Structures are given as C-alpha cells and as structure tokens.
C-alpha positions as CSV (number, residue, x, y, z in Angstrom):
1,M,74.0,129.0,81.0
2,N,76.6,127.1,83.0
3,Q,80.1,127.0,81.7
4,L,82.4,124.2,82.5
5,P,85.2,125.4,84.9
6,E,88.6,125.6,83.3
7,C,90.0,122.9,85.5
8,L,87.5,120.4,84.1
9,K,87.9,121.1,80.4
10,T,89.2,118.3,78.3
11,E,88.8,118.2,74.5
12,L,89.7,114.8,73.0
13,L,89.4,113.8,69.3
14,D,87.5,110.6,68.4
15,D,90.8,108.9,67.5
16,E,92.2,109.7,71.0
17,I,89.1,108.4,72.7
18,D,89.3,105.2,70.6
19,A,93.0,104.8,71.4
20,I,92.4,105.1,75.2
21,R,89.6,102.6,75.0
22,A,91.7,100.2,72.9
23,V,94.5,100.4,75.5
24,A,92.0,99.7,78.3
25,A,90.7,96.7,76.4
26,G,94.2,95.3,75.7
27,R,93.9,95.5,71.9
28,A,95.6,98.8,71.0
29,T,98.1,99.0,68.1
30,E,101.5,100.6,68.7
31,Y,100.1,103.9,67.3
32,Q,97.1,103.8,69.5
33,Q,99.3,103.1,72.6
34,R,101.4,106.1,71.9
35,L,98.4,108.3,71.1
36,A,96.6,107.2,74.3
37,I,99.6,108.1,76.5
38,A,100.1,111.4,74.7
39,S,96.4,112.3,75.1
40,I,96.4,111.3,78.8
41,V,99.5,113.3,79.6
42,Q,99.0,116.3,77.4
43,K,95.2,116.8,77.2
44,I,93.7,115.1,80.2
45,A,96.5,115.8,82.8
46,R,97.5,119.0,81.0
47,Y,101.2,118.3,81.7
48,G,103.3,121.4,80.9
49,D,100.4,123.9,81.1
50,L,100.2,126.7,83.6
51,G,98.3,125.3,86.5
52,F,96.8,128.6,87.6
53,V,93.2,129.8,87.2
54,P,93.0,133.5,88.1
55,G,90.6,134.3,90.9
56,S,89.9,130.7,91.8
57,P,92.2,128.9,94.3
58,D,90.0,125.8,94.3
59,E,90.2,125.4,90.5
60,T,94.0,126.1,90.7
61,A,94.4,123.3,93.3
62,F,92.3,120.9,91.2
63,F,94.3,121.8,88.1
64,N,97.5,121.1,89.9
65,G,96.2,117.7,91.0
66,R,95.6,116.9,87.3
67,Q,99.1,118.0,86.4
68,F,100.6,115.9,89.2
69,V,99.3,112.8,87.4
70,G,101.0,113.9,84.1
71,T,104.2,114.6,85.9
72,R,104.3,111.2,87.6
73,I,103.6,109.4,84.2
74,M,106.4,111.4,82.5
75,R,108.8,110.5,85.4
76,I,107.9,106.8,84.9
77,I,108.4,107.1,81.1
78,N,111.7,108.9,81.4
79,D,112.9,106.6,84.2
80,E,113.4,109.4,86.7
C-alpha cells in the first residue's frame, strides 16, 4: 500500500474546490474569492506550517517550495 508523501498531501473541502474553480472561471462571489485565497495559502501552500519532514531532505525541499508560494502571496496581499 503506497502512502502519499507528506509533502504532497492536500485536503480540500468541496466548498474550497468550488471556490478555486469559480475564481479561475471569473465568476466567484466575494466569499468564494476569500475562501479560495485562504485555501491556496493555508492548505495548498501550507504557509505557516513547519516545512520539515524528518528523515527526508527531498520532501523537506519540496515542502519549502510550496511554502515559498504562500509566502509570496502573503507578501503581495500585505503589500510588503
């Protein structure tokens, strides 16, 4: 049984998936826009999580790449 590596795990709710798709299609409500950004930053990019996978430097590096995206988005949002 193959388990998905920690660095690839992403658990999105149906509402979050719908919100991201609505943003991509250009028809998202204000709520969906906020939900999509929050889901992308927090769940997909895992901004704010510890970017370390014990015993796996490759997964740690991949995880840090995901977090870089979240950091860049937050810097843009916060005008830094």
